[in-house]
Structures are given as C-alpha cells and as structure tokens.
C-alpha positions as CSV (number, residue, x, y, z in Angstrom):
1,M,0.0,0.0,0.0
2,G,1.4,3.4,-1.0
3,M,1.4,6.7,0.7
4,P,0.8,9.9,-1.4
5,L,3.7,12.3,-1.1
6,E,4.3,15.6,-2.7
7,L,7.7,17.3,-3.2
8,N,7.6,21.1,-3.0
9,T,10.2,23.6,-4.0
10,L,8.4,26.7,-2.9
11,I,6.2,27.7,0.0
12,V,2.6,28.7,-0.8
13,T,1.0,30.2,2.3
14,K,-2.6,31.1,1.2
15,G,-2.5,33.4,4.2
16,Y,-2.4,30.5,6.8
17,E,1.1,31.1,8.1
18,K,1.5,32.0,11.8
19,R,4.4,34.2,13.1
20,V,6.3,32.5,16.0
21,E,9.1,35.1,16.3
22,E,10.1,38.1,14.3
23,N,11.2,36.2,11.1
24,L,10.1,32.7,12.1
25,F,6.8,31.3,10.8
26,V,4.9,28.0,11.1
27,L,2.6,26.7,8.3
28,Q,0.4,23.6,8.3
29,K,-0.5,22.0,5.0
30,E,-2.8,19.1,4.3
31,G,-1.2,15.8,3.1
32,Y,2.4,14.7,3.3
33,R,4.9,17.0,1.7
34,L,8.7,17.1,1.5
35,Y,10.6,20.4,1.4
36,P,14.3,21.2,1.0
37,I,15.8,22.2,4.4
38,E,18.2,25.1,4.8
39,I,18.0,26.0,1.1
40,P,16.5,29.3,0.0
41,V,13.0,28.9,-1.5
42,D,10.4,31.4,-2.7
43,V,7.4,32.3,-0.5
44,R,4.2,33.1,-2.3
45,K,0.6,33.9,-1.1
46,T,-0.9,31.7,-3.9
47,L,0.7,29.5,-6.6
48,D,0.1,32.1,-9.3
49,S,1.1,35.2,-7.3
50,S,4.5,36.8,-7.5
51,S,7.2,36.0,-4.9
52,S,6.7,37.8,-1.6
53,G,10.1,36.8,-0.2
54,T,12.7,34.1,0.3
55,A,12.8,31.7,3.3
56,L,14.9,28.9,4.8
57,I,12.9,25.9,6.0
58,K,14.2,24.9,9.4
59,K,11.9,22.0,10.3
60,V,9.5,19.7,8.5
61,E,7.1,17.5,10.6
62,L,4.8,14.8,9.0
63,E,2.0,13.5,11.2
64,K,-1.6,12.4,10.7
65,N,-1.8,13.4,7.0
66,T,-0.6,16.9,7.9
67,T,2.8,18.6,7.1
68,T,3.9,21.3,9.4
69,I,6.9,23.5,8.3
70,T,8.8,26.0,10.3
71,Y,10.6,28.6,8.2
72,Q,12.7,31.7,8.6
73,L,12.0,34.6,6.3
74,I,15.4,35.8,5.1
75,S,14.3,38.5,2.5
76,L,11.0,40.2,1.9
77,N,9.9,41.6,-1.5
78,S,8.1,44.8,-0.8
79,T,5.8,46.8,-3.1
80,N,6.9,50.1,-1.5
C-alpha cells in the first residue's frame, strides 16, 4: 500500500502562516509534503502570485496526514 507524497520547492501560504518570532513562521499543509531544508526557497501567497520573499525551511514534521513546516524569512519583496 502506497502513501501519497508531494515534493515542494516553494512555500505557498494562502494566508495561513503563523508568526512564531520576528522572522520565524509556522505553516500547516494538508497531506504529506517534502521540502528542502536550509536551502533558500520562494514564498508566495498563492501559486500564481509573484514571490513575496525568500525563506529557509528549518523543520518539517509529518503527522496524521498533515505537514507542518517552520521557516525563517530571510528576505522580503516589498511593493513600497
């Protein structure tokens, strides 16, 4: 019996990210997903939106068909 697994190379938040510290965020996604750790990846609000910044993923937790990632925002793309 197989387990569905998705490999992601960017973070899509859909506005569900939660700030833990100044530049540290936690995001829960449905399903099992793998992310590169300690490699800069784009952060986007939606899949089709432009990049809102760059982050380093610090931790990935897989449990009960949910993936929780902890990431540090290292740069922010501002419209100002």
